[in-house]
N, C-alpha and C positions, 0 to 999 in steps of 0.2 A: 505494499499501500503505500508506504514511506518512498519506495524506489519508484514508482510511477507516478508521483506527485510532480519531481521535477521535470520528469520526461513530458508530462501533460503543458507546464507551466511553460517550457520551451515550443512546444509547437503552439501555443497560444501565440507567445511572441513573434514566433516565426509568420503566423498567419495574420497579425497585425500590422507586422511589416511588409510584407507583399499585398496586404489588403491599402496600405496607405500607397503602395505604387503604384497598383492598378486602377483607384479610383473607383471599383467595382464598375460592372455594363451596367450605364444606366445610361443614360445619353452620353449622353455620353461621353463616358471615358474621355478625361480632360484633353488629354492631348488628342487622341483622334478629333477633335471637333476642332482644334485650332487649325490643322489641317485643313477640315472643310471648309471652314471659316476664310482663310487664306484666299482659299478657291474660289469662293463663290461672293466675296464682301470686299474685293481691294479698295473699294470707294472709302470704308470705314477706316482705312489707315490713313488718308489725308489730315490733314492740319485742321484746327480749328477754324480758319478763315476760309477752307472750302468747303464747309458745311452746308452752304444751300447748292452750290454746285454739285455734291455728294446726294442731296436731296431730290435735285431735279434728276441727277442720273437714277437713281432708283426708282424714281416715279415712272420714267421711261422703261427701264428694263421689267418693274416688277408691279406692273398697274394693281394689283390685287392685295398689294398692299395698303393701298389709298385709305381701306377701313381702318387701319390701324392707326392708334395714337402712339405717343411717346409712352416708354415703357417707364414706369416710375423706378427709383431707384433710391428708398427710402434706410436703405440698412449701408450707406455710403462708408462711412467708416469701417466695418465690418468687411465690406466687399474690396476695398482697397488694401486693408491688411492682410487679407487671404490670398489678395491678389498679387502681393508683392512677397509673400511668402511660396506660394507655388511658383511664380517666375524666380525665386533663388533656388528651389527644389529642384523643378525641371532643366530650367535653361543654366543653370552653375552646378549643385551637385552630382545632377544626372546627367550631364552632358560629356563629361570625359568617358564615362563608362559607356553613352551611347556611342560615342564616336570609335571608342575601342570595339565594342561589338560588332558596327559594321564593316571595321576593317578586317574583323576575322571572319565574320559570314558573310557571305558573298550573298547580292541583293534577290538572287534566285531562290535561296533557300529562306532568305525573311520573307519574300512574297507568299512561296508555297504555305508556310508556317500562318500566315495571315488568311489565305484563302481556305485553309483546313478549320480554321477557327470557326469563320464568318461561315461557311459551309455547316460548321456543327452549330451556331446558332440562329440557322434559319428560322426554328419555330417563334420568334421574337417579331420576326417581320410577316411571316406567313399568317400566323394569328392576326395582328393587327391591319393586314391589308383585309381580311375579312370583317374586322370589326367596323372600318370605314368604308364597307361594301362595295370594296374594289376588288373584283371578282377575277379582273383581268392579270392585276398583279398580283394576286396571290396564287394564280396558274401558275404565275412566271415565277416565281419563288419555289413551288413545288417541281416546276420541269426544271429548276436550274441545280435544285438540290438532289433529283433522282441522276441526273447526267454527270454532275460533280463529283456524287458519290459512288457512281460505279464506274465510268471510265475515267473520270480524272483523280482515281485512284485516293477516294476518301477525302475530295475536296482538296486536296495538294495542287491541283493543277486545274484553272478555273477553265474549263472545256467550253462550257455551256457561254462564256462570252463572245464566240466565234458566233452566234445566233442573235441578231439583233432582235428575235423576238422572246429571247430571254436575259434583255439587261437588266442586271442588279437592282435591286433596292435601298431604301433604308428606312423603311416604316421601324416606327417606334409608338410607346404609350403616350408619348408627350404628344407626338403630331395626333393619335387618334382624339385623344382631348381638344385639342386645337379644331378637328375636325367636327366636331360635334358643339363648337362654339365657345369653347373655356378661352380666353385669353392669356395674356403673358402672365398676369399678375404682378410681379417683380423680380426686378431682377438681383438674383444674387448668387455668389461666390462662394463655393466651399472648398474647404483644404483637400489639398489631392484632388478633388473631383474637380475642381475647375468653373467655369461660369455655367451656370444656369439661370432656371427662373421658378417662381412657384409652381406654375403648371407641369415643366419638366421636371421638378424634383418629384413631384407626384407620380408621374410617371414611372420614374425610376424602381416603384414599388412593383409594377405592371412588367417591366421589363425581367426582372430579378424573377418574377413569377413564372416566366415564360421562357426562361432562360434553362435548359437541358441540365445546366450543371446542380440547378436548385433542385431537379429532380432528382438526380443520383445523389447528392449529395447532403439532401435536406433532412429534416426532422424524421420525415417517414423512410429515409434511406434506407435497402436493403441488409446494409451492413449489421446494421442494428448498435448494439453499444460499441463496437469497435468501428463505426462510421469514420473514416477518413476525410471529415468536413474541410479542414485544411487544405487539402486538394483542389478546390473549385477558385479559392485564393490565390493559389499557385499559378493555377491556371490562365486565370484571368491577368493575374499580373504579367505572366510571361506576353500574352498577347500584348500588352501594353509597353514593355519593353522592349518588344520585337520591333516594334511600329516607331519608337522611340526618334532614332535617327531622323525619318524623313519626316515626322511630327514637329521636332525642333527646326528644322528645314523652313515648314511651312510658317511655323510661329515666327517666325524671326521674319518673316516677309510680311507679317501683320505690323508687329512692334517697332521693327528697327527705324522705317520711314516716318513712324507717327510722332510727334511732338507728345501727347498724350497716351502712352502704348495701353493705360487703363481704360479710356474711352474708345480706343481702338476698337480692343476687342469685343470689349461690350457690345457696339453698335456692330460689328462684323456679327457677332454671336445670332444678336438678336435677329438681323436681317438674314442670316442661314435659315434659322427654324421658321421664321415667317414663309421664306420662298421653299421652304419642304413641307410646310401645310399646304400653301395654296397652291401646288403642283396636283 
Protein backbone atom coordinates (compact mmCIF):
# COMPACT_ATOMS: atom_id res chain seq x y z
CA UNK A 1 0.00 0.00 0.00
CA UNK A 2 2.70 2.47 0.98
CA UNK A 3 4.82 1.46 -2.00
CA UNK A 4 1.96 2.06 -4.38
CA UNK A 5 1.28 5.57 -3.05
CA UNK A 6 4.51 7.20 -4.35
CA UNK A 7 3.98 5.51 -7.70
CA UNK A 8 0.47 6.95 -7.97
CA UNK A 9 1.73 10.38 -6.98
CA UNK A 10 4.37 10.24 -9.72
CA UNK A 11 1.75 9.24 -12.29
CA UNK A 12 -0.52 12.10 -11.18
CA UNK A 13 2.32 14.62 -11.49
CA UNK A 14 3.21 13.23 -14.91
CA UNK A 15 -0.39 13.51 -16.09
CA UNK A 16 -0.68 17.08 -14.82
CA UNK A 17 2.49 18.11 -16.64
CA UNK A 18 1.27 16.50 -19.85
CA UNK A 19 -2.12 18.15 -19.41
CA UNK A 20 -0.42 21.51 -19.03
CA UNK A 21 1.45 21.00 -22.28
CA UNK A 22 -1.51 19.58 -24.14
CA UNK A 23 -4.15 22.08 -23.18
CA UNK A 24 -6.64 19.22 -23.75
CA UNK A 25 -8.45 18.76 -26.98
CA UNK A 26 -11.07 21.37 -26.77
CA UNK A 27 -10.93 23.68 -29.11
CA UNK A 28 -8.97 24.26 -29.40
CA UNK A 29 -5.87 23.27 -28.34
CA UNK A 30 -4.00 26.45 -27.81
CA UNK A 31 -1.23 25.97 -30.30
CA UNK A 32 -3.24 24.64 -33.20
CA UNK A 33 -5.65 27.53 -33.09
CA UNK A 34 -2.80 29.97 -33.40
CA UNK A 35 -1.94 28.26 -36.67
CA UNK A 36 -5.51 28.51 -37.93
CA UNK A 37 -5.71 32.09 -36.72
CA UNK A 38 -2.59 33.02 -38.65
CA UNK A 39 -3.98 31.58 -41.87
CA UNK A 40 -7.53 32.86 -41.59
CA UNK A 41 -7.14 36.34 -40.15
CA UNK A 42 -3.95 38.13 -41.19
CA UNK A 43 -5.72 41.48 -40.82
CA UNK A 44 -5.66 41.07 -37.06
CA UNK A 45 -1.92 41.50 -37.05
CA UNK A 46 -2.17 45.07 -38.30
CA UNK A 47 -1.40 48.02 -36.12
CA UNK A 48 -4.17 49.91 -34.28
CA UNK A 49 -3.95 52.61 -36.94
CA UNK A 50 -5.10 50.07 -39.52
CA UNK A 51 -8.24 49.07 -37.61
CA UNK A 52 -10.64 50.71 -40.04
CA UNK A 53 -8.93 49.08 -43.01
CA UNK A 54 -9.03 45.68 -41.33
CA UNK A 55 -12.71 46.12 -40.50
CA UNK A 56 -13.58 47.05 -44.08
CA UNK A 57 -11.58 44.13 -45.44
CA UNK A 58 -13.25 41.71 -43.06
CA UNK A 59 -16.67 43.00 -44.06
CA UNK A 60 -15.90 42.34 -47.73
CA UNK A 61 -14.49 38.85 -47.24
CA UNK A 62 -16.89 37.68 -44.55
CA UNK A 63 -20.28 39.40 -44.93
CA UNK A 64 -21.86 36.86 -42.57
CA UNK A 65 -20.00 38.52 -39.72
CA UNK A 66 -21.90 41.78 -40.13
CA UNK A 67 -24.49 40.58 -37.61
CA UNK A 68 -21.84 40.18 -34.91
CA UNK A 69 -20.90 42.94 -32.53
CA UNK A 70 -17.57 43.35 -30.74
CA UNK A 71 -16.76 40.59 -28.28
CA UNK A 72 -16.60 41.89 -24.69
CA UNK A 73 -13.35 41.52 -22.78
CA UNK A 74 -14.41 42.01 -19.14
CA UNK A 75 -11.58 39.79 -17.88
CA UNK A 76 -8.89 41.91 -19.50
CA UNK A 77 -6.43 41.77 -16.60
CA UNK A 78 -6.84 38.00 -16.23
CA UNK A 79 -6.59 37.50 -19.99
CA UNK A 80 -3.55 39.74 -20.40
CA UNK A 81 -1.70 37.93 -17.61
CA UNK A 82 -2.36 34.46 -18.98
CA UNK A 83 -1.63 35.59 -22.53
CA UNK A 84 1.83 36.63 -21.35
CA UNK A 85 2.22 33.37 -19.44
CA UNK A 86 1.25 31.25 -22.45
CA UNK A 87 3.51 33.29 -24.70
CA UNK A 88 6.42 32.69 -22.34
CA UNK A 89 5.62 28.99 -21.94
CA UNK A 90 5.08 28.07 -25.60
CA UNK A 91 7.13 30.78 -27.30
CA UNK A 92 9.97 30.73 -24.79
CA UNK A 93 10.29 27.58 -22.70
CA UNK A 94 9.00 25.09 -25.27
CA UNK A 95 10.55 26.70 -28.35
CA UNK A 96 14.02 25.08 -28.13
CA UNK A 97 12.40 21.68 -27.50
CA UNK A 98 10.16 22.19 -30.54
CA UNK A 99 13.12 23.16 -32.71
CA UNK A 100 15.09 20.16 -31.54
CA UNK A 101 12.16 17.86 -32.20
CA UNK A 102 11.69 19.28 -35.72
CA UNK A 103 15.40 18.76 -36.40
CA UNK A 104 15.38 15.13 -35.28
CA UNK A 105 11.96 14.03 -36.57
CA UNK A 106 11.37 14.51 -40.32
CA UNK A 107 8.29 16.48 -41.35
CA UNK A 108 6.65 13.50 -43.15
CA UNK A 109 6.77 11.54 -39.89
CA UNK A 110 5.29 14.44 -37.94
CA UNK A 111 2.56 14.85 -40.55
CA UNK A 112 1.76 11.15 -40.34
CA UNK A 113 1.33 11.32 -36.57
CA UNK A 114 -0.92 14.37 -36.94
CA UNK A 115 -3.02 12.57 -39.54
CA UNK A 116 -3.36 9.52 -37.32
CA UNK A 117 -4.55 11.53 -34.31
CA UNK A 118 -7.00 13.54 -36.38
CA UNK A 119 -8.36 10.35 -37.92
CA UNK A 120 -8.71 8.80 -34.47
CA UNK A 121 -10.75 11.76 -33.17
CA UNK A 122 -13.11 11.86 -36.15
CA UNK A 123 -16.21 11.26 -33.91
CA UNK A 124 -15.91 14.86 -32.66
CA UNK A 125 -16.34 16.23 -36.18
CA UNK A 126 -18.83 13.57 -37.25
CA UNK A 127 -21.17 14.07 -34.28
CA UNK A 128 -21.08 17.85 -34.60
CA UNK A 129 -21.82 17.71 -38.32
CA UNK A 130 -24.92 15.66 -37.48
CA UNK A 131 -25.93 18.07 -34.71
CA UNK A 132 -25.62 20.93 -37.20
CA UNK A 133 -27.89 18.97 -39.57
CA UNK A 134 -25.15 19.04 -42.18
CA UNK A 135 -25.44 15.48 -43.39
CA UNK A 136 -23.15 16.14 -46.34
CA UNK A 137 -20.28 17.04 -44.02
CA UNK A 138 -21.12 14.07 -41.80
CA UNK A 139 -20.90 11.71 -44.76
CA UNK A 140 -17.59 13.27 -45.77
CA UNK A 141 -16.16 12.73 -42.30
CA UNK A 142 -17.32 9.14 -42.26
CA UNK A 143 -15.94 8.54 -45.74
CA UNK A 144 -12.59 10.08 -44.81
CA UNK A 145 -12.41 7.92 -41.72
CA UNK A 146 -13.12 4.71 -43.63
CA UNK A 147 -10.65 5.47 -46.42
CA UNK A 148 -7.82 6.67 -44.18
CA UNK A 149 -8.34 3.92 -41.61
CA UNK A 150 -7.97 1.21 -44.25
CA UNK A 151 -5.75 2.10 -47.18
CA UNK A 152 -4.28 5.01 -45.19
CA UNK A 153 -2.74 2.61 -42.65
CA UNK A 154 -4.84 3.71 -39.68
CA UNK A 155 -4.79 7.33 -40.73
CA UNK A 156 -1.03 7.79 -40.98
CA UNK A 157 -1.58 8.70 -44.63
CA UNK A 158 -4.32 11.15 -45.56
CA UNK A 159 -5.28 9.27 -48.71
CA UNK A 160 -8.77 10.79 -48.71
CA UNK A 161 -7.48 14.30 -49.40
CA UNK A 162 -6.91 13.28 -53.02
CA UNK A 163 -10.71 13.18 -53.41
CA UNK A 164 -12.25 16.70 -53.46
CA UNK A 165 -15.51 15.16 -52.23
CA UNK A 166 -13.78 14.10 -49.01
CA UNK A 167 -12.39 17.45 -47.95
CA UNK A 168 -11.45 17.56 -44.24
CA UNK A 169 -13.70 19.42 -41.82
CA UNK A 170 -13.17 21.08 -38.45
CA UNK A 171 -16.55 20.90 -36.72
CA UNK A 172 -16.62 21.04 -32.93
CA UNK A 173 -19.16 21.71 -30.19
CA UNK A 174 -18.31 25.40 -30.00
CA UNK A 175 -19.36 25.71 -33.64
CA UNK A 176 -22.51 23.69 -32.95
CA UNK A 177 -23.51 26.07 -30.17
CA UNK A 178 -22.90 28.96 -32.56
CA UNK A 179 -25.00 27.23 -35.22
CA UNK A 180 -27.94 27.25 -32.80
CA UNK A 181 -27.54 30.95 -32.11
CA UNK A 182 -25.26 31.17 -29.10
CA UNK A 183 -22.97 34.18 -29.37
CA UNK A 184 -19.34 34.49 -28.35
CA UNK A 185 -20.27 35.49 -24.82
CA UNK A 186 -17.02 37.09 -23.75
CA UNK A 187 -13.36 36.57 -24.53
CA UNK A 188 -11.24 34.57 -22.14
CA UNK A 189 -7.66 33.28 -22.15
CA UNK A 190 -6.98 30.06 -20.28
CA UNK A 191 -3.56 29.04 -18.99
CA UNK A 192 -2.03 26.54 -21.43
CA UNK A 193 -5.34 26.28 -23.34
CA UNK A 194 -4.96 29.70 -24.94
CA UNK A 195 -7.63 32.02 -26.41
CA UNK A 196 -11.28 31.09 -26.11
CA UNK A 197 -14.74 32.49 -25.52
CA UNK A 198 -17.49 31.57 -23.11
CA UNK A 199 -19.23 29.59 -25.88
CA UNK A 200 -16.09 27.73 -26.91
CA UNK A 201 -15.19 27.01 -23.29
CA UNK A 202 -18.57 25.34 -22.82
CA UNK A 203 -17.95 23.48 -26.07
CA UNK A 204 -14.79 21.95 -24.62
CA UNK A 205 -16.93 19.66 -22.47
CA UNK A 206 -18.76 18.37 -25.54
CA UNK A 207 -15.49 17.84 -27.40
CA UNK A 208 -14.11 15.84 -24.49
CA UNK A 209 -17.26 13.70 -24.34
CA UNK A 210 -17.01 12.87 -28.07
CA UNK A 211 -13.28 12.13 -27.96
CA UNK A 212 -12.61 8.36 -28.14
CA UNK A 213 -9.87 8.78 -25.54
CA UNK A 214 -12.59 9.63 -23.04
CA UNK A 215 -14.43 6.42 -23.90
CA UNK A 216 -11.30 4.31 -23.57
CA UNK A 217 -9.78 5.85 -20.45
CA UNK A 218 -12.85 7.43 -18.81
CA UNK A 219 -14.46 6.46 -15.47
CA UNK A 220 -16.31 3.62 -17.21
CA UNK A 221 -13.12 2.21 -18.74
CA UNK A 222 -12.91 -1.53 -19.37
CA UNK A 223 -9.63 -1.51 -17.45
CA UNK A 224 -11.44 -1.18 -14.13
CA UNK A 225 -9.30 -0.20 -11.16
CA UNK A 226 -6.15 -0.58 -13.26
CA UNK A 227 -7.36 2.04 -15.76
CA UNK A 228 -4.31 3.87 -17.19
CA UNK A 229 -6.26 7.16 -17.34
CA UNK A 230 -3.07 9.18 -17.68
CA UNK A 231 -2.46 7.75 -21.16
CA UNK A 232 -5.18 9.98 -22.61
CA UNK A 233 -3.27 13.07 -21.46
CA UNK A 234 0.00 11.69 -22.77
CA UNK A 235 -1.56 11.07 -26.19
CA UNK A 236 -3.15 14.52 -26.30
CA UNK A 237 0.04 16.16 -25.14
CA UNK A 238 2.02 14.21 -27.71
CA UNK A 239 -0.22 15.48 -30.50
CA UNK A 240 0.18 19.11 -29.37
CA UNK A 241 3.95 18.77 -29.05
CA UNK A 242 4.17 17.04 -32.43
CA UNK A 243 2.48 20.08 -34.02
CA UNK A 244 4.36 22.66 -31.96
CA UNK A 245 7.07 23.51 -34.56
CA UNK A 246 4.47 24.53 -37.13
CA UNK A 247 2.28 26.11 -34.48
CA UNK A 248 5.04 28.44 -33.29
CA UNK A 249 5.85 29.44 -36.83
CA UNK A 250 2.22 30.40 -37.46
CA UNK A 251 1.93 32.10 -34.06
CA UNK A 252 4.99 34.22 -34.81
CA UNK A 253 3.41 35.35 -38.08
CA UNK A 254 0.53 36.81 -36.07
CA UNK A 255 2.31 38.42 -33.12
CA UNK A 256 5.62 39.62 -34.57
CA UNK A 257 4.15 42.20 -37.00
CA UNK A 258 1.66 43.41 -34.38
CA UNK A 259 2.11 46.50 -32.24
CA UNK A 260 -0.22 44.91 -29.67
CA UNK A 261 0.16 41.10 -29.84
CA UNK A 262 -2.63 40.53 -27.30
CA UNK A 263 -5.18 42.39 -29.41
CA UNK A 264 -3.88 40.79 -32.60
CA UNK A 265 -4.41 37.27 -31.28
CA UNK A 266 -7.80 38.14 -29.77
CA UNK A 267 -9.12 39.70 -33.00
CA UNK A 268 -7.73 36.89 -35.12
CA UNK A 269 -9.19 34.19 -32.92
CA UNK A 270 -12.65 35.78 -32.84
CA UNK A 271 -12.62 36.22 -36.62
CA UNK A 272 -11.48 32.65 -37.20
CA UNK A 273 -14.20 31.20 -35.00
CA UNK A 274 -16.93 33.36 -36.53
CA UNK A 275 -15.84 32.34 -40.01
CA UNK A 276 -15.90 28.68 -38.96
CA UNK A 277 -19.47 29.03 -37.69
CA UNK A 278 -20.71 30.90 -40.75
CA UNK A 279 -19.39 28.24 -43.18
